C-alpha positions as CSV (number, residue, x, y, z in Angstrom):
1,X,-9.8,-6.0,30.7
2,X,-9.2,-8.0,28.2
3,X,-10.7,-5.9,25.7
4,X,-8.3,-3.6,26.6
5,X,-5.6,-5.3,25.2
6,X,-7.5,-6.8,22.0
7,X,-9.2,-3.6,20.8
8,X,-5.5,-2.4,20.3
9,X,-3.7,-5.3,18.8
10,X,-6.8,-5.9,16.3
11,X,-6.4,-2.1,15.2
12,X,-2.7,-2.4,14.8
13,X,-3.4,-5.7,12.9
14,X,-6.3,-4.6,10.3
15,X,-4.5,-1.5,10.1
16,X,-1.1,-3.0,8.8
17,X,-2.8,-5.9,6.4
18,X,-4.6,-2.8,5.0
19,X,-1.9,-1.3,4.3
20,X,0.0,-3.9,2.8
21,X,-3.0,-4.8,0.8
22,X,-3.4,-1.1,-0.8
23,X,0.3,-0.6,-0.7
24,X,1.1,-3.9,-2.2
25,X,-1.1,-6.7,-3.0
26,X,-3.7,-4.4,-5.1
27,X,-1.0,-2.6,-7.1
28,X,0.7,-6.3,-8.0
29,X,-3.0,-7.5,-9.2
30,X,-3.9,-4.9,-11.0
31,X,0.1,-4.1,-12.7
32,X,0.6,-1.0,-11.3
33,X,3.6,-0.3,-9.6
34,X,4.5,1.4,-5.6
35,X,6.6,4.8,-5.1
36,X,7.9,7.3,-2.8
37,X,8.3,10.4,-3.0
38,X,11.2,11.5,-1.7
39,X,11.4,15.5,-2.6
40,X,8.9,18.4,-1.7
41,X,8.7,19.1,-5.5
42,X,4.5,17.6,-5.6
43,X,3.6,20.1,-2.8
44,X,1.2,20.3,-0.7
45,X,-0.5,17.3,-3.1
46,X,1.9,14.6,-2.8
47,X,4.4,15.9,0.2
48,X,7.1,14.0,0.7
49,X,7.1,10.5,2.3
50,X,3.7,9.7,0.1
51,X,3.3,6.4,-1.7
52,X,2.2,7.2,-5.0
53,X,0.7,4.1,-7.1
54,X,1.4,4.2,-10.8
55,X,-0.8,2.1,-13.7
56,X,0.5,1.6,-17.1
57,X,-1.0,4.0,-19.3
58,X,-1.1,4.6,-23.2
59,X,1.4,7.9,-23.8
60,X,-2.4,8.7,-26.1
61,X,-4.0,8.5,-23.0
62,X,-2.2,10.7,-20.6
63,X,-3.2,14.4,-20.8
64,X,-2.5,17.6,-19.4
65,X,-3.0,17.8,-15.7
66,X,-2.0,14.2,-15.2
67,X,0.5,13.2,-12.7
68,X,2.5,10.5,-14.0
69,X,5.6,8.7,-13.1
70,X,9.1,8.2,-15.6
71,X,12.3,7.6,-16.1
72,X,15.3,10.0,-16.1
73,X,16.9,8.4,-18.2
74,X,15.3,5.6,-20.4
75,X,16.3,2.5,-19.2
76,X,17.7,3.3,-15.7
77,X,16.4,2.5,-12.6
78,X,15.9,6.5,-11.2
79,X,12.6,7.6,-11.4
80,X,10.1,11.2,-10.9
81,X,6.5,12.1,-10.4
82,X,5.5,14.9,-11.7
83,X,2.5,16.5,-13.5
84,X,1.9,16.9,-17.1
85,X,1.9,20.8,-17.7
86,X,1.9,20.4,-22.3
87,X,2.1,17.8,-24.7
88,X,3.5,17.9,-27.8
89,X,4.8,15.8,-30.8
90,X,8.0,15.0,-32.2
91,X,8.3,15.2,-36.1
92,X,8.5,11.1,-36.5
93,X,4.8,11.2,-34.5
94,X,6.0,10.3,-31.0
95,X,4.6,11.3,-28.0
96,X,6.8,13.9,-25.8
97,X,5.7,15.2,-22.9
98,X,6.7,18.7,-20.3
99,X,6.3,17.7,-16.6
100,X,6.3,20.0,-13.8
101,X,6.7,19.0,-10.3
102,X,3.8,21.5,-8.3
103,X,5.8,23.6,-6.2
104,X,8.2,24.6,-9.2
105,X,8.0,27.7,-10.6
106,X,9.7,25.9,-14.2
107,X,9.4,22.9,-16.3
108,X,11.5,20.5,-15.8
109,X,14.4,21.0,-18.1
110,X,14.0,17.9,-20.6
111,X,11.1,16.8,-22.3
112,X,9.8,12.9,-21.6
113,X,9.6,10.6,-24.1
114,X,6.6,8.4,-24.2
115,X,9.2,5.6,-23.5
116,X,10.3,7.0,-20.0
117,X,6.7,6.6,-18.6
118,X,6.1,4.3,-16.1
119,X,2.5,5.1,-15.7
120,X,-0.2,7.3,-14.5
121,X,-0.9,8.1,-10.6
122,X,-3.4,5.9,-9.8
123,X,-3.9,6.6,-6.1
124,X,-1.4,8.0,-3.2
125,X,-1.3,6.9,0.5
126,X,-0.1,9.8,2.6
127,X,2.9,9.0,5.2
128,X,3.2,5.7,4.1
129,X,5.9,6.1,1.8
130,X,8.3,7.0,4.6
131,X,7.8,3.9,6.2
132,X,9.3,2.1,2.8
133,X,12.3,4.7,2.5
134,X,13.4,3.1,5.9
135,X,13.2,-0.3,4.5
136,X,14.8,-1.5,1.4
137,X,13.3,-4.9,-0.3
138,X,14.4,-7.9,1.6
139,X,13.7,-5.9,5.0
140,X,9.9,-5.5,3.4
141,X,9.7,-8.7,2.8
142,X,10.6,-9.8,5.8
143,X,7.5,-7.7,7.5
144,X,5.3,-8.7,5.3
145,X,5.7,-12.1,6.1
146,X,6.1,-10.8,9.7
147,X,2.7,-9.3,9.8
148,X,1.0,-12.4,7.9
149,X,2.7,-14.3,10.3
150,X,1.5,-12.9,13.0
151,X,-2.2,-12.7,11.7
152,X,-2.1,-16.1,10.9
153,X,-1.1,-16.7,14.8
154,X,-3.9,-14.6,16.1
155,X,-6.2,-16.2,14.4
156,X,-5.0,-19.5,15.4
157,X,-4.3,-18.8,19.3
158,X,-8.0,-17.3,19.0
159,X,-9.8,-19.8,17.5
160,X,-7.9,-22.6,19.7
161,X,-9.4,-19.9,22.9
162,X,-12.8,-20.2,21.4
163,X,-12.4,-24.4,20.6
164,X,-11.3,-24.8,24.7
165,X,-13.9,-22.5,25.9
166,X,-16.7,-23.8,24.2
167,X,-15.6,-27.6,25.6
168,X,-15.1,-26.2,29.1
169,X,-19.0,-24.5,28.8
170,X,-19.8,-28.4,27.5
171,X,-18.1,-29.8,30.0
172,X,-19.1,-27.3,33.4
173,X,-22.9,-28.5,31.5
174,X,-22.3,-32.2,32.0
175,X,-21.6,-31.3,35.4
176,X,-24.1,-29.2,36.1
177,X,-26.3,-31.9,34.3
178,X,-25.0,-34.9,37.1
179,X,-25.2,-32.7,39.8
180,X,-28.8,-32.0,39.2
181,X,-29.4,-36.1,38.5
182,X,-27.6,-36.9,41.3
183,X,-29.5,-34.3,43.9
184,X,-32.7,-36.4,42.4
185,X,-32.2,-39.7,43.3
């Protein structure tokens, strides 16, 4: 009966921990940034609610077909994730990219300068972005601490339960041995 309760709890805790690792820890360690896909412009490959992790890349390493996340206006926080459909150069030799959403018929109106590129898509996780859209940065941090604290509390409870189980087992063996000695005398 105990396993019927523990299996779903462990599944939820390990799943949440895995999502935190893949969606938060890995990008931070690798210098990447997670972004949420909010619109249907990249369907079917990246539908709304997908968490996209973009890793900074040198503009010369970006080619046609790469999915990049870029600032709509240089220096502003609003970003878009679209596919590169053409690469060209300014008269000064700087890279300029033409992008388009996979679901869009026409390329994006304004070309994207290299300085606007935040990164190339490293990996994407479907549906995870839906949860992050509902939570602001403070709520996400609280959730991370809550899940981490819950995992630590559960680990402590499991260790104490195991330690008490071993202690009770030693007491039973001692009582059993004492009872056998008394029976022999």
